[in-house]
C-alpha positions in Angstrom: -74.7 31.2 5.8 -72.1 33.9 6.5 -69.5 31.3 7.5 -70.1 29.3 4.3 -69.7 32.5 2.2 -66.5 33.3 4.1 -65.1 29.9 3.5 -66.0 30.0 -0.2 -64.5 33.5 -0.5 -61.2 32.4 1.1 -61.0 29.3 -1.2 -61.7 31.5 -4.2 -59.1 34.0 -3.2 -56.5 31.3 -2.6 -57.4 29.7 -5.9 -57.1 32.9 -7.8 -53.8 33.8 -6.1 -52.4 30.3 -6.8 -53.6 30.5 -10.4 -51.9 33.9 -11.0 -48.7 32.7 -9.4 -48.7 29.5 -11.5 -48.7 31.7 -14.6 -45.2 32.9 -13.5 -43.9 29.4 -13.2 -43.0 26.5 -15.5 -45.9 24.2 -16.4 -47.2 21.5 -14.2 -50.4 19.7 -13.1 -53.2 21.8 -11.9 -52.9 22.5 -8.2 -55.4 23.1 -5.4 -55.2 25.6 -2.6 -53.4 24.4 0.5 -52.8 20.8 -0.7 -51.2 21.8 -4.0 -50.5 18.6 -6.0 -50.0 16.2 -3.0 -53.1 14.2 -4.0 -51.9 13.8 -7.6 -48.4 12.9 -6.5 -49.8 10.3 -4.1 -51.8 8.7 -6.9 -48.8 8.5 -9.2 -46.7 7.0 -6.5 -49.3 4.3 -6.0 -49.6 3.8 -9.8 -46.0 3.8 -10.8 -44.5 2.4 -7.7 -41.8 5.0 -6.9 -40.7 8.6 -6.9 -38.3 8.2 -9.8 -41.1 6.9 -12.1 -43.4 9.7 -10.8 -40.9 12.4 -11.7 -40.3 10.8 -15.1 -44.1 10.8 -15.7 -44.4 14.5 -15.1 -41.2 15.2 -17.2 -42.7 13.4 -20.2 -45.9 15.3 -19.8 -44.6 18.8 -19.1 -40.9 18.9 -20.3 -37.5 19.0 -18.6 -38.6 21.8 -16.3 -41.9 21.5 -14.4 -43.6 22.7 -11.3 -45.1 20.6 -8.5 -46.9 22.2 -5.6 -46.1 20.5 -2.3 -48.8 22.1 -0.2 -48.9 25.9 -0.7 -45.3 26.1 -1.9 -44.3 25.6 -5.6 -41.3 23.4 -6.3 -39.6 23.8 -9.7 -37.9 20.5 -10.8 -35.1 20.4 -13.4 -34.5 17.1 -15.2 -32.0 18.2 -17.8 -28.2 18.4 -17.3 -27.5 21.5 -19.4 -30.2 23.5 -17.7 -29.0 22.3 -14.3 -25.5 23.3 -15.1 -26.7 26.8 -16.3 -28.6 27.3 -13.0 -26.4 25.8 -10.3 -22.9 26.1 -11.7 -22.9 29.3 -13.9 -25.2 31.0 -11.4 -23.9 29.2 -8.3 -23.9 32.1 -5.9 -27.4 33.0 -6.7 -28.8 29.6 -5.8 -26.3 28.7 -2.9 -28.9 28.9 -0.1 -30.8 25.6 0.6 -34.4 25.3 1.7 -34.4 24.0 5.2 -37.6 22.0 6.0 -39.3 23.2 9.2 -38.6 19.9 11.1 -34.8 20.1 10.4 -34.7 23.7 11.4 -36.5 22.8 14.7 -33.9 20.0 15.4 -30.7 21.6 14.2 -31.3 25.3 15.0 -29.2 26.3 12.0 -26.1 24.3 13.1 -24.0 22.0 11.0 -23.1 22.3 7.3 -25.9 20.3 5.6 -28.9 22.4 6.6 -27.5 25.8 7.1 -27.1 28.9 5.0 -25.3 32.2 4.9 -21.9 33.1 6.5 -22.1 30.1 8.9 -22.5 27.6 6.0 -19.8 29.2 4.0 -17.3 29.2 6.9 -18.1 25.6 7.9 -17.9 24.3 4.3 -14.6 26.2 3.7 -13.1 24.8 7.0 -14.4 21.3 6.2 -13.0 21.2 2.7 -9.6 22.6 3.8 -9.3 20.2 6.8 -10.3 17.1 4.7 -7.6 18.1 2.1 -5.1 18.3 4.9 -6.2 14.9 6.1 -5.3 13.6 2.7 -8.5 13.8 0.6 -7.6 14.1 -3.1 -4.0 13.1 -2.4 -1.9 9.9 -2.2 -2.3 9.9 1.6 -6.1 9.3 1.2 -5.4 6.4 -1.1 -3.0 4.9 1.4 -5.6 5.1 4.2 -8.3 3.4 2.0 -5.9 0.7 0.9 -4.7 0.1 4.5 -8.3 -0.3 5.6 -9.1 -2.6 2.7 -6.1 -4.8 3.4 -7.1 -5.0 7.1 -10.7 -6.0 6.2 -9.6 -8.5 3.7 -7.1 -10.0 6.2 -10.0 -10.4 8.6 -11.9 -12.3 5.9 -8.8 -14.4 5.3 -8.7 -15.3 9.0 -12.3 -16.5 8.8 -11.8 -18.5 5.6 -12.1 -22.2 5.4 -10.6 -23.9 2.3 -10.4 -20.5 0.7 -14.0 -19.6 1.4 -15.3 -17.0 3.8 -18.8 -16.0 4.6 -19.6 -12.4 5.4 -22.7 -10.3 5.4 -22.3 -7.8 2.5 -23.8 -4.8 4.1 -21.8 -5.3 7.3 -18.5 -5.6 5.3 -19.2 -2.4 3.4 -20.6 -0.6 6.4 -17.5 -1.3 8.5 -15.0 -0.6 5.7 -16.5 2.8 4.8 -17.3 3.6 8.4 -13.7 3.0 9.5 -12.3 5.2 6.7 -14.6 8.0 7.6 -14.1 7.6 11.4 -10.4 7.5 11.0 -10.5 10.9 9.2 -13.0 12.4 11.7 -11.9 10.9 15.1 -8.5 9.3 14.3 -9.4 5.6 14.9 -10.9 2.7 13.0 -13.4 0.0 13.9 -12.2 -3.4 14.8 -13.4 -6.4 16.8 -13.0 -4.4 20.1 -15.3 -1.5 19.1 -17.3 -2.9 16.2 -20.4 -3.0 18.3 -20.3 0.7 18.9 -20.4 1.3 15.1 -23.2 -1.3 14.6 -25.3 0.4 17.4 -24.8 3.8 15.6 -25.8 2.2 12.2 -28.9 0.6 13.8 -29.9 4.1 15.2 -29.5 5.6 11.8 -31.6 2.9 10.1 -34.3 3.2 12.8 -34.5 7.0 12.3 -34.8 6.7 8.6 -37.5 4.0 8.8 -39.7 6.4 10.8 -39.0 9.3 8.4 -41.5 10.2 5.6 -41.9 12.9 3.0 -44.7 14.4 5.2 -42.0 15.7 7.6 -40.4 17.7 4.8 -43.5 19.7 4.0 -45.7 20.2 7.1 -44.9 22.9 9.7 -43.8 21.7 13.1 -47.0 22.8 14.9 -49.1 20.6 12.6 -46.7 17.7 13.1 -47.0 18.2 16.9 -50.8 18.4 16.7 -51.7 15.6 14.2 -48.7 13.2 14.6 -47.7 13.9 18.2 -46.6 10.3 19.1 -44.5 9.6 15.9 -43.2 13.2 16.1 -42.0 12.8 19.6 -40.4 9.4 18.8 -38.6 10.9 15.8 -37.3 13.9 17.7 -36.1 11.7 20.6 -34.4 9.3 18.2 -32.6 12.1 16.4 -31.3 13.7 19.6 -30.1 10.3 20.9 -28.4 9.7 17.5 -26.7 13.1 17.7 -25.5 12.6 21.2 -24.3 9.1 20.4 -22.3 9.9 17.3 -20.7 13.0 18.8 -20.0 11.5 22.3 -16.3 11.0 21.6 -15.9 14.4 20.0 -17.7 16.2 22.9 -15.6 14.4 25.5 -12.4 15.3 23.7 -13.6 18.9 23.5 -14.2 19.2 27.2 -10.9 17.4 28.0 -9.1 19.9 25.7 -10.7 22.8 27.5 -9.6 21.4 30.9 -6.1 20.8 29.6 -6.1 17.0 30.0 -6.0 16.5 26.2 -3.3 18.0 24.1 -3.2 18.8 20.4 -0.1 19.6 18.4 -1.0 22.4 16.0 1.7 21.4 13.6 0.6 17.7 13.6 -3.2 17.6 13.6 -4.3 14.0 13.4 -8.0 14.2 12.6 -11.0 16.5 11.8 -12.2 16.9 15.4 -8.7 18.1 16.6 -8.7 20.7 13.8 -12.1 21.9 14.9 -11.0 22.1 18.5 -8.0 24.2 17.6 -10.4 26.7 15.8 -12.6 26.7 18.9 -9.6 27.6 21.1 -8.5 30.4 18.7 -11.9 32.1 19.0 -13.8 30.9 22.2 -16.7 33.3 21.5 -17.2 32.3 17.9 -20.8 31.6 16.8 -19.4 29.1 14.2 -16.7 27.2 16.1 -18.6 25.9 19.1 -19.6 22.6 20.6 -23.1 22.6 19.1 -21.7 23.0 15.6 -19.1 20.4 16.3 -21.7 17.8 17.2 -23.9 18.6 14.2 -20.9 18.7 11.8 -19.7 15.3 12.9 -23.2 13.9 12.3 -23.5 15.6 8.9 -20.2 14.1 7.7 -21.0 10.7 9.1 -24.4 10.4 7.6 -23.6 11.9 4.2 -20.3 10.1 3.9 -21.2 6.7 5.2 -24.8 6.0 4.2 -24.5 7.1 0.5 -21.2 5.4 -0.2 -22.3 2.1 1.4 -25.6 2.0 -0.4 -23.8 2.6 -3.7 -21.4 -0.2 -3.0 -24.2 -2.6 -2.1 -26.1 -1.6 -5.2 -23.0 -2.3 -7.3 -22.6 -5.7 -5.6 -26.1 -6.6 -6.6 -25.7 -5.4 -10.1 -22.6 -7.5 -10.5 -24.3 -10.6 -9.3 -27.1 -10.1 -11.8 -24.6 -9.3 -14.6 -21.8 -11.9 -14.5 -20.6 -10.8 -18.0 -19.8 -7.4 -16.5 -17.9 -9.1 -13.7 -15.8 -11.1 -16.1 -14.9 -8.0 -18.2 -14.0 -6.1 -15.1 -11.9 -8.9 -13.6 -10.0 -9.3 -16.9 -9.3 -5.6 -17.1 -8.2 -5.3 -13.5 -6.0 -8.4 -13.6 -4.3 -7.0 -16.7 -3.7 -3.6 -15.1 -2.4 -5.0 -11.8 -0.2 -7.7 -13.5 -2.3 -10.6 -12.2 -3.2 -9.0 -8.9 0.4 -8.8 -8.0 -0.2 -5.2 -6.7 -3.1 -3.1 -5.5 -5.0 -0.9 -7.9 -4.1 2.8 -7.6 -6.1 6.0 -8.4 -3.2 6.7 -10.8 -4.5 3.7 -12.9 -7.8 5.4 -13.8 -6.6 6.1 -17.4 -5.8 2.4 -17.8 -9.3 1.2 -16.5 -11.9 2.6 -18.9 -14.3 -0.3 -18.3 -14.2 0.1 -14.5 -14.7 3.8 -14.9 -17.7 3.2 -17.1 -19.1 0.5 -14.8 -18.9 2.8 -11.8 -20.7 5.6 -13.7 -23.4 3.1 -14.6 -23.7 1.9 -11.0 -24.1 5.5 -9.7 -26.6 6.3 -12.4 -28.7 3.3 -11.4 -28.3 3.8 -7.7 -29.4 7.5 -7.5 -29.5 7.3 -3.7 -31.6 10.5 -3.3 -34.9 9.9 -5.2 -35.8 13.5 -4.4 -33.0 16.1 -4.2 -33.0 18.9 -1.7 -34.3 22.2 -3.0 -32.6 25.6 -3.2 -34.1 29.0 -2.5 -35.0 31.3 -5.3 -35.0 34.9 -3.9 -35.8 36.9 -7.1 -37.7 36.4 -10.4 -35.7 34.6 -13.1 -35.9 32.4 -16.2 -35.1 28.7 -16.2 -35.2 26.6 -19.4 -37.2 29.3 -21.1 -39.8 29.5 -18.4 -40.4 32.4 -16.0 -39.8 31.5 -12.3 -41.2 33.7 -9.6 -39.4 34.6 -6.4 -40.3 32.5 -3.3 -40.4 29.1 -5.0 -38.0 26.3 -4.5 -35.7 24.8 -7.2 -33.9 21.5 -7.5 -32.1 19.4 -10.0 -33.8 16.0 -9.7 -30.8 13.7 -10.2 -32.8 10.5 -10.2 -35.0 11.7 -13.1 -32.0 13.2 -14.9 -30.1 9.8 -14.7 -33.1 7.9 -16.2 -34.0 10.4 -19.0 -34.4 8.1 -22.1 -33.5 11.1 -24.3 -30.0 10.9 -22.9 -29.6 7.3 -21.7 -31.1 4.9 -24.2 -33.0 2.1 -22.5 -32.3 3.6 -19.0 -33.5 0.6 -17.0 -30.8 -1.6 -18.6 -27.4 -2.0 -16.8 -25.0 -1.3 -19.7 -21.5 0.2 -18.8 -20.7 0.1 -22.5 -22.9 3.2 -23.1 -20.2 5.3 -21.6 -17.5 3.8 -23.8 -19.5 4.5 -26.9 -20.1 8.1 -25.9 -17.4 9.5 -23.6 -19.2 12.8 -23.1 -22.1 10.9 -21.5 -20.3 10.5 -18.2 -20.5 14.2 -17.6 -24.3 13.9 -17.2 -23.9 11.5 -14.2 -23.8 13.7 -11.2 -24.6 11.5 -8.2 -22.8 13.9 -5.7 -25.0 16.9 -6.6 -24.2 20.0 -8.6 -23.0 23.5 -7.8 -21.9 25.0 -4.5 -24.0 22.6 -2.4 -22.5 19.4 -3.9 -21.2 16.7 -1.6 -18.2 17.7 0.6 -16.6 14.3 0.4 -17.0 13.7 -3.3 -13.2 13.0 -3.8 -13.2 10.5 -0.9 -16.4 8.7 -2.0 -15.0 8.4 -5.6 -11.8 6.9 -4.3 -13.6 4.5 -2.1 -15.8 3.3 -4.9 -12.9 2.8 -7.3 -10.6 1.0 -4.9 -13.2 -1.1 -3.1 -14.6 -2.3 -6.4 -11.1 -3.6 -7.1 -11.1 -5.5 -3.8 -14.5 -6.9 -4.8 -13.4 -8.2 -8.1 -9.9 -9.6 -7.9 -8.1 -9.0 -4.6 -7.2 -12.5 -3.3 -8.2 -12.9 0.4 -4.9 -14.5 1.5 -3.3 -17.2 -0.6 -5.7 -19.3 -2.7 -5.5 -23.0 -2.1 -5.2 -25.2 -5.2 -6.2 -28.8 -5.5 -3.7 -31.3 -7.0 -5.7 -31.3 -10.3 -5.7 -27.5 -10.4 -1.9 -27.4 -9.9 -1.5 -30.0 -12.6 -3.7 -27.9 -14.9 -1.5 -24.8 -14.2 1.7 -26.8 -15.1 0.1 -28.3 -18.2 -1.1 -24.8 -19.3 2.4 -23.4 -19.0 3.9 -26.3 -20.9 1.4 -25.5 -23.7 2.6 -21.9 -23.9 0.3 -20.0 -21.5 2.0 -17.1 -19.8 1.8 -17.1 -15.9 -0.1 -13.8 -16.0 -2.7 -15.4 -18.3 -2.9 -18.4 -15.9 -3.3 -16.0 -12.9 -6.3 -14.4 -14.6 -7.9 -17.8 -15.4 -7.4 -19.2 -11.9 -8.3 -15.9 -10.1 -5.1 -15.6 -8.2 -1.9 -13.5 -8.2 0.8 -14.2 -10.7 3.3 -14.7 -7.9 1.4 -17.8 -6.8 1.5 -19.2 -10.4 5.3 -18.6 -10.5 5.7 -20.4 -7.1 3.8 -23.5 -8.3 5.8 -23.6 -11.5 9.1 -23.2 -9.6 8.1 -26.0 -7.1 7.3 -28.2 -10.0 10.7 -27.7 -11.6 12.5 -28.2 -8.2 10.6 -31.5 -7.7 11.5 -32.8 -11.2 8.0 -32.4 -12.6 6.1 -34.0 -9.7 3.2 -31.9 -8.4 2.9 -32.6 -4.7 -0.1 -31.9 -2.5 0.4 -28.8 -0.6 1.6 -29.6 2.9 -0.4 -28.1 5.8 2.8 -27.6 7.9 3.0 -27.2 11.6 0.1 -25.3 13.1 0.7 -21.7 14.0 1.4 -20.9 17.6 -0.3 -17.5 17.4 -3.7 -16.5 16.0 -4.1 -13.7 13.5 -5.5 -11.6 16.3 -2.5 -12.3 18.5 -0.2 -11.3 15.5 -2.0 -8.0 15.2 -1.7 -7.4 19.0 2.1 -8.1 18.8 2.5 -5.5 16.0 0.3 -3.0 17.7 2.3 -3.3 21.0 5.5 -2.8 19.0 4.2 0.2 17.1 2.8 1.8 20.3 6.3 1.8 21.8 9.2 0.8 19.4 11.5 0.5 22.5 9.6 -2.5 23.9 11.7 -5.7 24.1 10.2 -9.1 23.1 9.8 -9.7 26.9 7.8 -6.5 27.3 5.6 -7.4 24.4 5.2 -10.9 25.7 3.8 -9.5 29.0 1.5 -7.0 27.3 -0.2 -9.3 24.8 -0.9 -12.2 27.2 -4.4 -13.5 26.7 -6.4 -16.0 28.9 -7.8 -17.6 25.7 -4.4 -18.3 24.0 -1.0 -19.7 25.0 1.7 -17.1 25.7 3.9 -16.7 22.6 7.6 -17.2 23.1 10.0 -14.3 22.7 11.5 -16.0 19.6 8.0 -16.3 18.1 7.4 -12.6 18.8 10.7 -11.6 17.2 9.8 -13.7 14.1 6.4 -12.1 13.8 8.0 -8.6 14.0 10.7 -9.6 11.4 8.0 -10.8 9.0 6.4 -7.3 9.3 9.7 -5.7 8.6 10.2 -4.5 12.2 13.8 -5.6 12.7 15.9 -4.4 15.7 18.0 -1.5 14.6 20.1 1.1 16.3 18.2 4.4 16.7 19.7 7.6 15.5 20.6 10.0 18.4 19.0 13.4 18.1 18.3 16.2 20.7 15.1 15.9 22.7 12.6 18.3 21.2 9.5 19.4 23.2 6.3 20.6 21.7 7.4 24.2 22.5 10.7 23.6 20.7 8.9 22.1 17.7 6.6 25.2 17.3 9.6 27.5 17.6 11.6 25.5 15.1 8.8 25.5 12.5 8.1 29.2 13.0 11.8 30.0 12.5 12.1 27.8 9.5 9.0 29.4 7.9 10.4 32.9 8.5 13.8 32.0 6.9 12.7 29.6 4.2 13.0 32.1 1.4 16.4 33.5 2.6 19.3 33.2 0.1 23.0 34.3 0.0 22.1 38.0 0.1 20.0 37.7 3.3 22.6 35.4 5.0 25.5 37.9 4.2 27.4 39.2 7.2 26.0 36.5 9.5 28.5 34.8 11.9 27.9 31.2 12.7 29.5 29.9 15.9 29.7 26.9 18.2 32.0 24.7 20.3 33.1 21.1 19.6 35.2 18.4 21.1 37.8 16.4 19.2 39.3 13.1 20.6 43.0 12.5 20.5 42.5 8.8 20.8 39.6 6.5 19.7 36.0 7.6 19.1 32.8 8.3 21.1 30.7 6.7 18.4 30.1 3.2 17.2 33.0 1.7 15.2 32.4 -1.2 12.9 34.9 -3.7 11.7 34.7 -6.6 9.2 36.3 -9.8 10.4 35.9 -13.6 9.7 34.1 -15.8 12.2 36.3 -17.0 15.1 38.8 -14.1 14.8 37.3 -11.8 17.4 40.4 -11.5 19.5 43.0 -11.3 16.7 45.1 -8.1 17.2 44.2 -6.5 13.9 40.5 -6.7 14.8 40.7 -5.2 18.3 39.8 -1.6 19.2 42.5 -0.3 21.6 41.4 1.7 24.7 43.3 3.5 27.5 42.2 4.0 31.1 42.3 7.8 31.0 40.0 7.9 28.0 42.5 9.1 25.5 42.1 12.9 26.0 40.4 15.5 23.9 40.7 19.1 22.7 37.7 21.5 23.0 37.6 24.3 20.5 35.4 27.3 19.6 35.1 28.4 16.1 33.1 30.7 13.7 32.8 31.6 10.1 30.8 34.0 7.8 29.9 34.0 4.1 33.2 35.7 3.3 35.9 34.1 5.4 36.7 31.4 7.9 36.9 32.8 11.4 39.4 32.0 14.2 39.6 28.7 15.9 40.1 29.1 19.7 41.2 26.4 22.0 39.3 26.1 25.3 41.4 25.0 28.2 39.6 23.9 31.3 35.8 24.3 31.9 33.9 26.4 29.4 31.8 28.8 31.5 30.3 32.3 30.9 33.5 34.0 31.8 35.6 32.0 29.3 32.9 32.6 26.7 32.9 36.3 27.3 36.7 36.3 26.9 36.4 34.5 23.6 33.8 37.1 22.4 35.8 40.1 23.5 39.3 39.0 22.5 38.8 36.6 19.6 35.4 37.0 17.9 34.9 40.8 18.0 38.3 41.8 16.7 38.0 39.3 13.8 34.4 40.4 13.0 35.3 44.1 12.9 38.4 43.5 10.8 36.5 41.3 8.2 32.9 42.4 8.4 33.1 46.0 9.6 30.5 47.2 12.2 27.4 45.7 10.5 27.0 42.0 11.3 24.7 39.5 13.0 26.0 36.9 15.5 24.5 33.4 15.8 24.8 31.2 18.8 22.8 28.3 20.3 20.8 28.6 23.5 23.4 26.9 25.8 23.0 28.3 29.3 26.5 29.9 29.2 25.6 31.6 26.0 22.3 33.0 27.3 23.4 33.9 30.8 22.8 37.4 32.1 26.5 38.1 32.2 27.0 37.4 28.5 23.8 39.2 27.6 25.1 42.3 29.2 28.3 42.0 27.1 26.1 41.9 23.9 24.1 44.9 25.0 27.2 47.0 25.9 28.7 46.3 22.5 25.4 46.6 20.6 25.8 43.2 18.9 22.8 42.1 16.8 21.9 38.5 17.7 20.1 36.1 15.4 17.0 34.7 17.1 17.6 31.0 17.4 15.3 28.1 18.2 16.4 25.7 21.0 17.5 22.2 20.2 18.3 23.0 16.5 21.8 21.8 15.6 20.3 20.6 12.2 19.7 24.2 11.3 23.2 25.4 12.1 25.6 24.9 9.2 28.7 24.9 11.5 27.7 21.4 12.7 28.7 20.2 9.2 31.8 22.3 9.3 33.0 20.3 12.3 32.3 17.1 10.3 34.4 18.5 7.5 37.2 19.3 10.0 37.0 15.7 11.4 37.3 14.3 7.8 40.4 16.3 7.1 42.2 14.9 10.1 41.1 11.3 9.7 44.0 9.0 10.2 46.3 11.8 11.5 47.7 11.0 15.0 48.6 13.5 17.7 50.9 12.7 20.7 49.6 15.5 22.9 46.8 18.2 23.1 49.0 21.0 21.8 49.9 19.0 18.7 46.2 18.1 18.2 45.1 21.7 18.3 47.9 22.7 15.9 46.6 20.1 13.5 43.0 21.3 14.0 44.0 24.9 13.4 45.9 24.2 10.2 43.0 22.0 8.8 40.5 24.8 9.8 42.4 27.4 7.8 42.7 25.1 4.8 38.9 24.7 4.4 38.0 26.5 1.1 35.2 29.0 0.9 33.4 26.7 -1.5 32.5 24.5 1.5 31.1 27.6 3.2 29.0 28.5 0.2 27.7 25.0 -0.1 26.6 25.0 3.5 24.8 28.4 3.3 23.1 27.3 0.1 21.7 24.3 2.1 19.8 26.6 4.4 16.5 26.6 2.4 16.6 22.8 2.3 17.2 22.7 6.1 14.3 25.0 6.7 12.0 22.9 4.4 13.1 19.7 6.1 12.1 21.1 9.5 8.7 22.3 8.2 8.1 18.9 6.6 9.1 17.1 9.8 6.7 19.4 11.8 9.6 20.5 14.0 11.1 17.1 14.8 14.8 16.6 14.2 15.8 16.1 10.6 18.6 14.3 8.7 20.9 17.3 8.8 
């Protein structure tokens, strides 16, 4: 009897407590202690057939803001855009923390960016956003990467096509396309035939994990899941840890190799997201944020959120298009017009010219609503939402699926109608598939770009050259004779306008006779072999056709000839060319060059005043050390006027040392014999120093490169004794030294002037040196910011200067 009274008392206390709390919350269905509204939600799910319809049922009954109790915790659901914007954008900081379901907290231990809060979340999100921008997100670089991946995928479809038709599983095509784009950003490589199975295994593991997941796991504590659902709980935990280890395997291996020193990362040329994270780990080895556990979880977060949602949206769009052929026709016509008959790829810069595509993508995302139930945010203090009091301790979410199907905003929401966004341009603001506020999707810009550009590939991009029958070719010619423009014909026949022009040109060349397209000689190399040839060349541009021939040999294909290899490379624009000769620059040199350039980027004439620029150079008396070109007719190679005379002793040369400042040209000193530290000291003591004191006084800075004779201890002692200020100079940096161009100016002034001996040559050089006007010096010094900028942009590698 006492036990019964105790149970009744507890239930009564819980009911009263829940009733009082519900008075400080938006309206909603009557809840019961412990189970809340779970039984009512379950019934509505069975009755209406889905969570979106269930949310809309409660919205119609209780308004745009209503409360559902999932167990003992109240959840406030917002289904109105204006109220969502007020809560999560205008008060973004207040609702930045996300509710972490007990199961995810158990698995993730607060790691990663998707289910974390506080300083760790802020730092990881800031780092992720900055790094992805550096990887190209939101810039032309990102567009180039997406288009390159699309072109590769479409080329693979082209290789599979028979008579212009190729068969491919839709979800595999989209999965691989989106997966490659994301993996290229995260890990620096894409998926192709060699590693495709690795991606498909990962995708299978994700699908398997999601199949076992249910809403129960979002609500119940871990100890209840372990007790009541022990078998399925253990399987789910095991699958999640296997998935985590599998997707982060490459990142973890790279991390450990980096720690051992067997993997190098250039800080000035970070290739991918993982490399950027490893650099942060190295900067602070004891960091609680930048560690291996967070790296693993962050890679998984970016993979799941970036790949799954985008792929599902693309597949949803594909299905909508098949069910609405009129939309497809309108899209194709608009895109063919914008891209001039598919003669070029669509660009993100074309968005203003593609209103129907923009409207269609908005309608696709509105219908897709990938997350039927959005993740909740924490409410830490009493507030008011939509005119209703909201107590502390409850959870809040903008339910995007219900917001996107609100008939007050979207008339006839079940209908697929892109035109609704053209009739009301402000309507597109209420489509927020990537979330709202501070916890919105990290890769929103990347996903939007993928949807926009992939839709173009879906609609109009020709997979290779379209084959036309004789009747079709005759129809094209006849249509043109009747006045149809080639671009109009390209739209009608779903091909590029360049193909139409070729058909019309061939018809004119053949006197009006339309021939059947000749199949031609079979190719000696497959598409895969062509890619291997290009890859071998790009891996090492110095490889000869013989080297490439040996590296691409396959047991399944005949060995391509060297001539075939050269033809394939020429078609790809990889012609043999003479490389420019530049100093060898190591990683250490590059870092020093970039650092120096950054320090002096903002220096102008005032900062470079009283700086002395110096160097040595050799001038030939006869001939040239470089390549000399002549233009001659065929068969006249040995005619006297086309010969380049040489002498056995090499022709002789004169070595000189020179310097200048912003106010005057310095002396030009001839170097006789070998230039060593003693000769250099004599030049400094008896040539440079007297001139500097006479022209610049006692306050000046001397520049020299890091040649061993310049930096020897003997010369260093001379600089210390005379208290000379030296300009710190990065090694291997002739492109930063303006005197290099001064030598070129001196060479130009003596072009065509002959000298019979070394003394006469030096006299000519000295006279020409003194005749150089100060305007040349000023121009060279004004180029210093541009030189610094070029070094920074080249990440320390040699520049054009």
